[in-house]
C-alpha positions in Angstrom: -1.8 21.0 9.1 -6.0 20.8 6.9 -9.1 20.8 9.7 -10.1 17.3 9.3 -13.8 19.0 8.3 -11.8 21.1 5.3 -12.3 19.1 2.2 -9.5 19.1 -0.3 -11.3 20.9 -2.6 -11.0 24.2 -0.5 -7.3 24.7 0.4 -6.2 23.1 -3.0 -6.9 25.7 -5.8 -5.4 22.5 -8.7 -7.0 20.1 -6.4 -10.1 21.9 -6.8 -9.5 22.7 -10.8 -8.6 19.6 -11.1 -12.2 18.1 -9.5 -14.2 20.6 -11.8 -12.8 19.3 -14.8 -13.2 15.9 -13.6 -16.6 16.6 -12.7 -17.7 18.2 -15.9 -15.8 14.9 -18.1 -18.6 12.9 -15.9 -21.4 15.3 -17.0 -20.4 15.2 -20.1 -20.2 10.8 -20.4 -23.6 10.6 -18.6 -25.0 12.7 -21.7 -23.2 10.5 -24.2 -24.2 7.9 -22.7 -27.8 8.1 -22.4 -27.1 8.4 -26.1 -29.5 5.4 -28.2 -26.2 5.8 -30.9 -23.3 7.8 -31.2 -21.7 9.3 -34.1 -18.2 8.7 -35.3 -17.2 12.6 -33.5 -18.7 11.5 -31.1 -16.9 7.8 -30.3 -14.2 9.7 -30.5 -15.0 12.5 -28.2 -16.2 10.1 -25.4 -12.7 8.3 -25.6 -11.0 11.4 -25.4 -12.6 12.1 -22.3 -12.6 8.8 -21.2 -8.5 8.8 -20.8 -9.1 13.0 -20.2 -10.8 11.7 -17.0 -8.8 9.1 -15.9 -6.0 11.3 -15.9 -7.6 14.1 -13.5 -8.2 10.8 -11.0 -4.3 10.1 -11.8 -3.2 14.1 -10.5 -5.7 14.4 -8.5 -5.3 11.2 -6.2 -1.0 12.4 -6.8 -2.4 15.5 -4.6 -3.9 13.3 -1.7 -0.9 11.2 -1.5 1.0 14.4 -0.7 -1.2 16.1 1.3 -1.3 12.8 3.2 2.6 12.6 3.0 3.0 16.4 4.5 0.4 15.9 7.1 2.1 13.0 8.7 5.4 14.3 8.2 4.0 17.3 10.2 2.2 15.4 13.1 5.8 13.4 13.8 7.0 15.1 16.5 10.8 15.7 15.6 13.9 14.5 18.0 15.7 17.7 20.1 12.4 19.5 18.9 11.0 21.5 22.4 7.6 20.7 22.4 
């Protein structure tokens, strides 16, 4: 079971990879938002980044749910199992 002070990034390599990609997308979107106007290519990039960022977040949340479910299953005592 995961120690309460460990972040999911420390125990799940896929989550860590997704988190880094999500942050990279956020930083690029912030850079684009800071411009007074965007070229057509930048507008396309912005839309793509927003979609990808949302997909990354959805996958990260699925991993969180999976870990929570695994943690809760591990914490529930089973009948007939001596402690």
